[in-house]
C-alpha positions in Angstrom: -13.2 -8.4 53.8 -10.3 -10.9 54.0 -6.7 -9.3 53.9 -6.2 -10.7 50.5 -9.3 -9.2 49.1 -8.5 -5.8 50.6 -5.0 -5.9 49.0 -6.7 -6.9 45.7 -9.2 -3.8 46.0 -6.2 -1.5 46.8 -4.1 -2.4 44.1 -4.2 -0.3 40.7 -5.3 -2.1 37.9 -2.7 -2.9 35.3 -2.0 -0.4 32.7 -0.9 -1.9 29.4 -1.1 1.5 27.5 2.5 2.1 27.9 3.7 -1.2 27.0 1.4 -1.1 23.9 2.7 2.4 22.8 6.4 1.0 23.1 5.6 -1.9 20.9 3.8 0.3 18.4 6.7 2.5 18.3 9.0 -0.4 17.8 6.7 -1.9 15.3 6.9 1.5 13.1 10.7 1.9 13.5 11.1 -1.6 12.4 9.0 -1.1 9.3 10.8 2.4 8.6 14.2 0.7 8.6 13.1 -2.2 6.6 11.6 0.2 3.8 15.0 2.3 3.9 17.4 -0.6 3.5 15.2 -2.5 1.1 15.0 0.6 -1.2 18.8 1.3 -0.8 20.4 -1.9 -0.8 17.7 -4.1 -2.8 15.5 -7.0 -1.5 18.2 -9.8 -2.0 21.3 -8.0 -0.3 19.2 -7.0 2.5 19.2 -9.4 5.4 16.8 -9.8 8.4 19.6 -9.6 10.7 20.5 -5.9 9.1 17.2 -4.7 9.6 16.9 -6.0 13.2 20.1 -4.5 13.9 18.9 -1.1 12.7 15.9 -1.2 14.6 17.4 -2.5 17.9 15.8 -5.7 18.1 16.6 -9.3 17.7 16.2 -11.2 14.4 14.0 -13.8 16.2 11.5 -11.1 16.8 11.5 -10.2 13.3 11.0 -13.7 12.2 8.3 -14.1 14.8 6.1 -11.0 13.7 6.7 -10.9 10.3 8.0 -14.4 9.0 10.7 -13.1 7.1 11.8 -10.6 4.3 8.6 -11.1 2.3 6.3 -10.6 5.6 8.0 -7.4 6.2 7.5 -6.1 2.3 3.7 -7.3 2.7 3.4 -5.3 5.8 5.1 -2.2 4.2 2.7 -2.6 1.1 -0.1 -2.7 3.4 1.0 0.4 5.1 1.6 2.2 1.9 -1.7 1.5 0.5 -3.4 3.2 3.4 -2.0 6.5 2.0 -1.8 9.6 4.2 -4.7 8.2 6.3 -6.3 8.0 8.6 -9.1 6.5 6.6 -7.5 4.0 4.2 -7.2 5.0 0.6 -9.3 2.3 -0.9 -12.1 3.1 1.4 -11.8 6.9 0.2 -11.8 5.8 -3.3 -15.1 3.5 -2.8 -16.8 6.4 -1.3 -15.9 8.4 -4.5 -18.7 6.4 -6.3 -21.5 8.1 -4.6 -20.6 11.1 -6.9 -22.8 11.1 -9.8 -20.2 12.9 -12.0 -17.8 10.4 -13.4 -15.2 12.9 -14.4 -15.1 14.0 -10.7 -15.0 10.6 -9.6 -12.1 9.8 -11.9 -10.2 13.0 -10.9 -10.4 11.8 -7.1 -9.0 8.4 -8.4 -6.0 10.6 -9.6 -5.7 12.5 -6.6 -5.5 9.3 -4.5 -2.7 7.9 -7.2 -0.6 11.0 -6.2 -1.0 10.3 -2.7 -0.4 6.5 -2.6 2.1 6.0 -5.5 5.1 7.5 -4.0 4.2 5.0 -1.0 3.6 1.9 -2.8 5.1 2.0 -6.3 9.1 1.8 -5.0 8.1 -1.3 -3.2 6.2 -3.1 -6.1 9.1 -2.1 -8.2 11.3 -3.6 -5.3 9.3 -6.9 -5.7 9.5 -6.9 -9.3 13.4 -7.2 -9.4 13.4 -9.6 -6.3 10.9 -11.8 -8.2 13.5 -13.0 -10.3 15.5 -14.5 -7.5 13.2 -15.1 -4.3 10.2 -17.4 -4.9 8.5 -15.5 -2.0 9.0 -12.1 -3.5 7.6 -13.6 -6.7 4.3 -14.7 -4.8 3.7 -11.8 -3.2 4.5 -9.5 -6.4 1.9 -11.8 -8.4 -0.6 -11.7 -5.7 -0.4 -7.7 -5.7 -0.8 -7.5 -8.9 -4.1 -9.9 -9.1 -5.4 -7.8 -6.4 -4.7 -4.6 -8.0 -6.4 -5.9 -11.4 -9.5 -7.0 -9.5 -9.8 -3.6 -7.8 -9.6 -2.1 -11.3 -12.4 -4.6 -12.6 -14.7 -3.3 -9.9 -14.0 0.4 -10.7 -14.6 -0.5 -14.4 -17.9 -2.2 -13.5 -19.1 0.9 -11.5 -18.4 3.0 -14.7 -20.0 0.6 -16.9 -23.1 0.0 -14.6 -23.6 3.7 -14.5 -23.8 4.3 -18.3 -20.7 6.0 -18.2 -18.2 4.3 -20.7 -18.0 5.7 -24.0 -19.6 3.6 -27.0 -17.1 0.7 -27.9 -15.4 0.6 -24.7 -16.0 -2.8 -22.9 -15.7 -3.4 -19.3 -12.6 -5.2 -20.1 -11.0 -2.3 -21.9 -12.0 0.0 -19.1 -10.6 -2.5 -16.6 -6.9 -2.5 -18.3 -7.2 1.1 -18.7 -7.5 1.6 -15.2 -4.8 -0.9 -14.4 -2.3 0.9 -16.7 -2.8 4.2 -15.2 -2.6 3.0 -11.6 0.7 0.8 -12.5 4.3 1.2 -10.5 5.4 1.1 -14.3 4.0 4.4 -14.9 5.4 5.8 -11.8 8.8 4.7 -12.8 8.8 5.8 -16.1 7.3 9.6 -15.2 8.4 10.0 -11.8 11.6 8.1 -11.4 13.0 8.6 -15.0 11.5 11.6 -16.1 11.2 13.5 -12.9 7.6 14.3 -12.5 6.1 14.9 -9.4 3.3 12.9 -7.8 0.7 15.6 -8.5 1.6 15.8 -12.1 1.7 11.8 -12.3 -2.0 11.8 -10.7 -3.3 14.6 -13.0 -2.0 13.1 -16.0 -3.4 9.6 -15.2 -7.0 11.3 -14.4 -6.9 13.1 -17.9 -5.7 9.7 -19.5 -8.6 7.8 -17.9 -11.3 10.5 -18.7 -10.0 10.8 -22.4 -9.8 6.9 -22.9 -13.1 5.9 -21.1 -15.8 8.6 -20.7 
């Protein structure tokens, strides 16, 4: 065996787990600071430089990783929509469809709303305000709304295909009721302005969907 081969054999394989763990902690810290500053100061006033300084990284790193403020909010929204995890909330929502009882399915959706809404709705409300002054925020705001409407259309089709919708309730009406009950505006009215808990919001949304659709 050559000297170089022996040296190579004796060397420990490079362990990148430590570096990856540090990168993950840095990423989470950056997102945590971004959320705090955005919700405290607003989207327009908060700068990438302020977020980077709070997180202890360079602004260039933030731009390279996220592309700017809209990219940060997009990442925050994606994280929020996972819910408490570890299985993403949308996967748990889809799994509820295996239940043959539509009331139980809708009650499950209400519980997921109670879990996800406090994480996601403040960010969507942030974008709603920012959309008037920032084009990238407006684009993301519209995209998130289209995605939610499409998802509610899938849920409405599930109820219709199973023969669960009350006579006279169309798939389109069911979609819109589900869309309303999952809206950040409902969260804003009942939780932010009236002081309801997230659990109260979830139960109200479930009761409303059951009464309006089944």
